C-alpha positions as CSV (number, residue, x, y, z in Angstrom):
1,X,93.4,33.1,96.2
2,X,92.6,31.1,99.4
3,X,95.5,32.4,101.5
4,X,94.8,36.0,100.4
5,X,91.1,35.6,101.2
6,X,91.9,34.0,104.6
7,X,94.3,36.9,105.4
8,X,91.6,39.4,104.5
9,X,89.1,37.6,106.7
10,X,91.6,37.7,109.6
11,X,92.1,41.4,109.2
12,X,88.3,41.9,109.3
13,X,87.5,39.8,112.3
14,X,90.3,41.1,114.4
15,X,90.3,44.7,115.6
16,X,90.9,46.7,112.4
17,X,93.1,49.7,111.9
18,X,91.9,53.2,111.5
19,X,91.9,53.0,107.7
20,X,90.1,49.7,107.4
21,X,86.5,50.7,107.1
22,X,85.3,47.1,106.5
23,X,86.9,45.9,109.8
24,X,85.5,48.9,111.7
25,X,82.0,48.3,110.4
26,X,82.3,44.7,111.4
27,X,83.3,45.7,114.9
28,X,80.5,48.3,115.2
29,X,78.0,45.7,114.0
30,X,79.1,43.1,116.6
31,X,79.1,45.6,119.4
32,X,75.6,46.6,118.5
33,X,74.5,43.0,118.4
34,X,76.1,42.2,121.7
35,X,74.2,45.2,123.4
36,X,71.0,44.1,121.7
37,X,71.5,40.5,123.1
38,X,72.0,41.7,126.6
39,X,68.9,44.0,126.3
40,X,66.8,41.1,125.0
41,X,68.0,38.8,127.9
42,X,67.0,41.5,130.4
43,X,63.6,42.0,128.8
44,X,63.0,38.2,128.7
45,X,62.9,38.2,132.4
46,X,59.9,40.5,132.4
47,X,57.1,37.9,132.0
48,X,54.5,40.4,130.8
49,X,56.8,41.4,127.9
50,X,58.0,38.0,126.9
51,X,54.5,36.4,126.6
52,X,53.5,39.1,124.1
53,X,56.1,38.1,121.6
54,X,57.9,34.9,122.6
55,X,58.6,34.0,118.9
56,X,60.3,37.3,118.3
57,X,62.6,36.7,121.2
58,X,63.4,33.2,120.1
59,X,64.0,34.2,116.5
60,X,66.3,37.0,117.5
61,X,68.3,34.7,119.8
62,X,68.6,32.1,117.0
63,X,69.7,34.7,114.5
64,X,72.3,36.1,116.9
65,X,73.7,32.7,117.7
66,X,74.1,32.1,113.9
67,X,76.0,35.4,113.6
68,X,78.3,34.6,116.6
69,X,78.8,31.1,115.3
70,X,80.0,32.3,111.9
71,X,82.2,34.8,113.7
72,X,83.8,32.1,115.8
73,X,84.2,29.8,112.7
74,X,85.9,32.7,110.8
75,X,88.3,33.4,113.7
76,X,89.2,29.7,114.0
77,X,89.7,29.4,110.2
78,X,91.8,32.6,109.8
79,X,93.8,32.5,113.0
80,X,96.7,30.7,111.2
81,X,97.5,34.0,109.6
82,X,98.9,35.0,113.0
83,X,102.5,33.7,113.4
84,X,101.7,32.5,116.9
85,X,99.0,30.1,115.5
86,X,100.6,29.3,112.2
87,X,100.3,25.5,112.4
88,X,97.0,24.4,110.7
89,X,96.0,22.0,113.5
90,X,97.9,22.8,116.7
91,X,97.8,26.5,116.0
92,X,94.0,26.5,115.8
93,X,93.8,24.4,119.0
94,X,96.0,26.9,120.8
95,X,93.9,29.7,119.5
96,X,90.7,28.0,120.7
97,X,92.2,27.7,124.2
98,X,92.9,31.4,124.5
99,X,90.6,33.3,127.0
100,X,88.7,35.3,124.4
101,X,88.1,32.4,122.0
102,X,86.9,30.3,125.0
103,X,84.5,33.1,125.9
104,X,83.2,33.1,122.3
105,X,82.6,29.4,122.5
106,X,80.8,29.5,125.9
107,X,78.6,32.4,124.7
108,X,77.1,30.3,122.0
109,X,77.3,26.8,123.4
110,X,74.1,26.9,125.6
111,X,72.0,27.3,122.4
112,X,73.3,24.0,121.0
113,X,72.8,22.0,124.2
114,X,69.2,21.3,123.3
115,X,70.2,19.9,119.9
116,X,72.8,17.7,121.6
117,X,70.2,15.9,123.6
118,X,70.5,17.9,126.8
119,X,67.6,18.2,129.1
120,X,65.7,21.4,128.3
121,X,65.4,22.3,132.0
122,X,69.1,21.8,132.4
123,X,69.8,23.8,129.3
124,X,67.8,26.7,130.5
125,X,70.0,27.1,133.5
126,X,72.8,28.0,131.0
127,X,70.9,30.8,129.4
128,X,72.5,33.3,131.8
129,X,75.8,32.4,130.1
130,X,74.6,34.7,127.3
131,X,75.8,37.5,129.5
132,X,79.3,36.4,128.6
133,X,78.8,38.0,125.3
134,X,79.5,41.3,127.1
135,X,83.0,40.0,127.6
136,X,83.4,39.9,123.8
137,X,83.5,43.7,124.0
138,X,87.1,43.6,125.2
139,X,88.1,42.9,121.6
140,X,86.7,46.2,120.5
141,X,86.7,48.7,123.4
142,X,90.2,50.1,124.0
143,X,89.4,51.1,127.6
144,X,88.6,47.5,128.4
145,X,91.9,46.4,126.9
146,X,93.7,48.9,129.2
147,X,91.9,47.4,132.2
148,X,92.9,43.9,131.1
149,X,96.5,44.9,130.7
150,X,96.4,46.6,134.1
151,X,95.0,43.4,135.8
152,X,97.6,41.3,134.0
153,X,100.4,43.6,135.3
154,X,99.2,43.2,138.9
155,X,98.1,39.5,138.7
156,X,100.7,38.4,141.3
157,X,99.8,41.0,143.9
158,X,96.1,40.3,143.3
159,X,96.6,36.5,143.8
160,X,98.5,37.0,147.0
161,X,95.9,39.5,148.3
162,X,93.0,37.2,147.5
163,X,94.8,34.3,149.1
164,X,95.3,36.3,152.3
165,X,91.7,37.4,152.3
166,X,90.7,33.7,151.9
167,X,92.8,32.7,154.9
168,X,91.4,35.5,157.0
169,X,87.9,34.4,156.0
170,X,88.5,30.8,157.0
171,X,90.3,31.9,160.2
172,X,87.5,34.3,161.2
173,X,84.8,31.7,160.6
174,X,86.7,29.0,162.5
175,X,87.4,31.2,165.5
176,X,83.8,32.5,165.6
177,X,82.5,28.9,165.4
178,X,84.4,27.8,168.5
179,X,83.4,30.9,170.4
180,X,79.7,31.1,169.5
181,X,78.8,27.5,168.8
182,X,77.5,26.7,172.3
183,X,75.6,29.9,172.6
184,X,74.1,29.8,169.0
185,X,74.2,26.2,167.8
186,X,71.8,26.9,164.9
187,X,73.4,30.1,163.6
188,X,77.0,28.8,164.0
189,X,76.4,25.1,163.4
190,X,79.6,24.6,161.5
191,X,82.6,26.5,160.1
192,X,81.0,26.7,156.6
193,X,77.8,28.2,158.2
194,X,80.0,30.7,160.1
195,X,81.6,31.8,156.8
196,X,78.4,33.7,155.9
197,X,78.9,35.8,159.0
198,X,82.6,36.2,158.2
199,X,81.9,37.3,154.6
200,X,79.2,39.9,155.7
201,X,81.6,41.2,158.4
202,X,84.8,41.3,156.4
203,X,83.0,43.1,153.5
204,X,81.5,45.6,156.0
205,X,78.0,44.7,154.7
206,X,76.7,43.5,158.1
207,X,73.2,42.2,157.2
208,X,72.5,41.5,160.9
209,X,70.8,38.2,160.4
210,X,73.8,36.4,162.1
211,X,75.8,38.1,164.8
212,X,77.7,37.1,168.0
213,X,76.0,37.4,171.4
214,X,78.8,36.4,173.8
215,X,81.4,38.9,175.1
216,X,84.3,37.0,173.5
217,X,82.3,36.7,170.2
218,X,81.6,40.5,170.1
219,X,85.2,41.3,170.8
220,X,86.4,38.9,168.1
221,X,83.8,40.3,165.7
222,X,85.0,43.9,166.3
223,X,88.6,43.0,165.6
224,X,87.7,41.1,162.4
225,X,85.5,44.0,161.2
226,X,88.4,46.4,161.7
227,X,90.8,44.1,159.8
228,X,88.2,43.7,157.0
229,X,88.0,47.5,156.4
230,X,91.6,47.7,155.4
231,X,92.3,44.3,154.0
232,X,89.3,43.9,151.7
233,X,90.0,47.3,150.2
234,X,93.5,46.2,149.1
235,X,92.4,44.7,145.7
236,X,90.6,47.9,144.8
237,X,93.7,49.9,145.5
238,X,96.0,47.6,143.5
239,X,93.6,47.6,140.5
240,X,93.2,51.4,140.6
241,X,96.9,52.0,140.9
242,X,97.7,49.6,138.0
243,X,95.0,51.3,135.8
244,X,96.4,54.8,136.5
245,X,99.9,53.5,135.6
246,X,98.5,52.1,132.4
247,X,96.9,55.4,131.5
248,X,100.1,57.3,132.2
249,X,102.1,54.9,130.0
250,X,99.5,55.3,127.2
251,X,99.7,59.1,127.4
252,X,103.5,59.1,127.3
253,X,103.4,56.9,124.2
254,X,100.8,59.2,122.6
255,X,103.0,62.3,123.3
256,X,106.0,60.5,121.8
257,X,104.1,59.6,118.7
258,X,102.6,63.1,118.2
259,X,105.7,65.1,119.0
260,X,107.6,66.5,116.0
261,X,111.0,64.8,115.2
262,X,114.0,66.6,116.6
263,X,116.1,68.6,114.1
264,X,119.7,67.4,114.1
265,X,122.8,68.6,112.3
266,X,123.5,66.5,109.2
267,X,127.3,66.7,110.0
268,X,127.7,66.2,113.7
269,X,124.3,64.7,114.6
270,X,123.6,67.1,117.5
271,X,120.2,68.8,118.1
272,X,120.0,72.1,116.3
273,X,118.0,73.7,119.2
274,X,120.6,72.8,121.7
275,X,121.8,75.8,123.7
276,X,125.4,76.8,122.9
277,X,128.0,75.7,125.5
278,X,130.0,78.3,127.4
279,X,133.4,78.9,126.0
């Protein structure tokens, strides 16, 4: 009975089919718990609310971590039902290294740091990692899965674009450092310090706390700002184009699945609704 039980657990913890009510209830319960965790994390930052019921917040956090820990354990235990992770040892290790399984682990790990002897002040800095529980929603929300597939299909273009933006950032900071360093030794004390100006300029934010004052610096700043308008917008265009293509492919697949089968002649195999040919 153990293999059949493990197979059933695997069906439940993974995204279930439309006819699997148990798996669907499991998904809905986890989605609700994730949203409640994020809400609790936000409310904890309001000191006046937290001091009124600190025990309630802590108990809810501990209970949520127990649920997520059981979910993670069930996924590790039952993942061998997937042919990709069939080996009882190496298959589970491979599954644990997948992005979503790693997110599941990181989302619960900060809670256990205190019990592992970590400094409480150091452990508290990891509490924001609880926000990673939102990433667990990609298992259950189909739209997020579409976005993930769209990003994966354009990963090469995104990497090249980000690399070019990084080179432009370093180049702009370096040139502005050499142009403005003598006039503003405090604002442009080094190339890393000039990167703050480069980031604010390339992203067209322009906070105004650091800006060039020399003629050459202003000319260079104008050119970099114009380049930033077009170049920094490239990743958004790539992602939106990939997402639209993913939606179109999904709609075509839905039309093919819902369209009635073509009627064919049982003798010759041709479509019965085909227009007769001219003699």
